N, C-alpha and C positions, 0 to 999 in steps of 0.2 A: 717562308717568304711572305712578306706583308702583302695583303690584298687591298691596301688603301691606295688605289691607283691615283685618285685625284689629289690626295695629300701629298704623295711622293712626287707626282708630276709638278705640283705647285712649287715644292722646294727646289727641285731641279730647275724649273722655269726661272725661279729667282736667281739661281746661280748664273744661268745663261744671260739673263737680262743685265746683270751686274757687269759682266764681261762687256755686253754691247754698250752700256752707258759710260764705261771706262774707256771705250774706244769709239767714240761717236763718229769718228772719221769713216767708219764702216758704212753707216747710214749715209753720210754725206757723199761718199765716194760712190755708193749705189745710185744716188740721185743725180750726181753730176753728169754722167754720160747721157742718160735720157733728157736731162734739161739741155745739155749742149746740142743733142739732136733736134730737140724741139725749137731752139733758137735758130739753128741752121736751116731747118726746113721752112720755118715761118718767114724769116727775114731775108733769106737768100733764095730758096726755091719757091716759096709760097706764091709770089706773084706770077709764076709761070704754070702754076698747077691749078686746074679748073675743077671745082667741086660744086656741090649744091648748097654750100654754105657761104655766107658773106665773109666771115672771118675764118681763115684757114686753121687757126689754132683750135677752133671748135671741132673741126673735122679730125685734126691730128691727135688731140689729147688721149682718146681711148687707146690708140696704138702705142703711144709713149708709155702709157701706164703699164701695158703688158710687157714692153721691153724691160721696164724697170723691175718687174716681178721676175722675169727670166734671168735678168742679171743678179738680183738679189739672192736668189736660191742657191747660187754657187757658193756663197758664204756659209750657208747651212751645211753643205757637203764638206767644206773645209773645216768647220768647227767640229763636225762629227769625226772626221778623219784625224784631226789633231787630238781629240780626246782618246781615240783608240790608240794612237801612237804613243801618247804620253803615259799610258798606264792607268789613267783614272777610270777608264771604261772597265778594266778588269776589277778595279777596287769597287765600283758600283755593283758588279755582279756578285761580289762577295758580301755585300750588305743585305739586310732583310728588307728590301724594297721591291715593289713591282717591277719586273724586268722591262715591261713595255714603257714604263714612265721615262726611261732614259731617251728613247726615240721621241715620245710625245713632247718632252720638254724642248727638244730641238725643233720639232714641228711648230709648236706654239711660239717659240722665239722667232721663227721665220714669219710667221703671221704678224707679230707686233712690229718687227724690224721692217718688213716690206710695207706695212701700214704707215709707218711714220715716213718712209721714203715717198709714198704716194701722196701724202699730205703736202710734203715739200714741193712736189711737182705740181700739184693743183694750185698751190699758192703763187708759184712762179707763172703758171698759165693765166691766173687771174690778173697778174701784173702785165701779162702780154696781151690782154684783151679778151681772154675767155669769158664768155657769158652764157647762161643757161636759164631757161624758165622751168627747169625740172623741179618737181614737187619733192617733199620730204620722202614720200614713198618711192619716187623715182631714184633718189640718192641712195636709199636703203637697198633697192634692187641692184644698183650699180655696185655698192659695197659688197652685197652678197655674192654676186658673180665674181667680182675680184678676189673675194676671200676663197671661194671655191676653186678658182683657177690657181691661186697660191698654194692651196692645200694639195692639189693634184700635182703640181710641179715640185713641191716640197718633197713629196714621197719619192719622186724620182730622184731628187737629190740625196735623200736618205740612202737609196740604193747605191748611188755613186760613192758616197761617203763610207759605206760599209765595204765596198768592193774595191775601192781604189788602192794602188800600190804607192802613189805619190801625191803631193799636194796638187801638182798640175793636172794629174789624172782625176782628182776629185773635183776640180772646178771646170775642167775641159768639156764635160758633157753639156754645159750650159750654152755653148756657142751655136750649136744648131737651133736651139730654142730662141736665142736672141735674134737669129736670122729670120725665123719664120714670119714675123710681122712684116718684113720687107717684101714678102711675096704674098700679100694679102690685101684687103681693102683699107689697111691702116693708114697708108700715105696717099694713095690715089684710088679712084673707083676702079673696080676690076674689069669694067666695060672697056677700058682703054688698053687692056693687055692683050697680046697675041694669043691665039687659040690655046695651045698646051699650057702656057703660063696661067692664063685665065682659069682653065679647068682646075688646075692644082690649087690656085688661090681661092677659088670658090668652094672647094671640097676639103679644105684643112681648117682645124678648130679656131684659129685666130680670127678669121673673117667673120664667122658667125658671132663671136664674142664682140669683136669691134662694132659690127653692124648694130647689135643689140644696145650696146652702151651708147653709141651715137644716137640711136633712136630714142632711148630714155632721156638723154640730155636735151634733145630737140623736142621732146614730148610728141613723137610720132608713133604710130602704132607699130609695135615690135614684130607683128606677124609670127612666122615660124622660126625665125632666127633664134629667139630666146630659148626655144625647146631644143634646137640643134646645139646651141651653145651649152646648155645644161646637160644634154646627153654626152657631148664630148668631154666635158669637165668630170662629170660623174664616172664615165667609162675609163678615163685615164686614171682618176683617183682610185677606183676599185682595183684596177690592174696594178698600179704602182704599189698600192697598200699591200695587196697580197704578195707581190714580188719581194718588197722590202722585208716583210715579216718572215718570209721564208729564208732570205739571206741571213737575217738577224738570228733566227733559230739555229742556223748551221754555225753561225759565229760563236754562239754561246753553248752550243752542245758539248 
């Protein structure tokens, strides 16, 4: 078997990206729901929601981006499941390529596809009045956190894609992840929530990530939130990666 992991992954990544660009509606569809939510909350509910920002879209955008990522990774699970069901998965295993390159190609495709969806969402937010004084370094920090979050959730999607018995099963795991931002600081400050809900909201990963991105956009000191966000993302990534590779080894054994 070839040990040229990077070369093999790049070839398989090219294959996956060709599928993406031949079906651009996947990226558009992934962006439509978060954009619709952003329009709904800003123009319907925004006037009734009190935050520390003059423009509600500035407060809302980080949470919308996380919803887009949680929604987008479902397609990764479906693409992997489809490969397994079509027989191409077994064909790859019979070829002299690095076995892990099959998974990494799907992971990198998820990063690219979700990145394109996020660009669309940011452009729409700019049209809606989103403004930031963030520096280039702040934007790079935001991009890094979003990429790490995407990686962590994508490896969860890999587990679902490898383990699912149906297409619905492959994508269904994402619904709780999409719901998490609604019980966080993504839409309203947690201080307005009742006790038990506030406790959960303040101690789940989305809130620390949202708070960090909001602070970076507003050029406020990020405090401990950034370290909590990174710890959550890295912890989920390590656990999901270990679990996914264990499932993969059983599949190809």
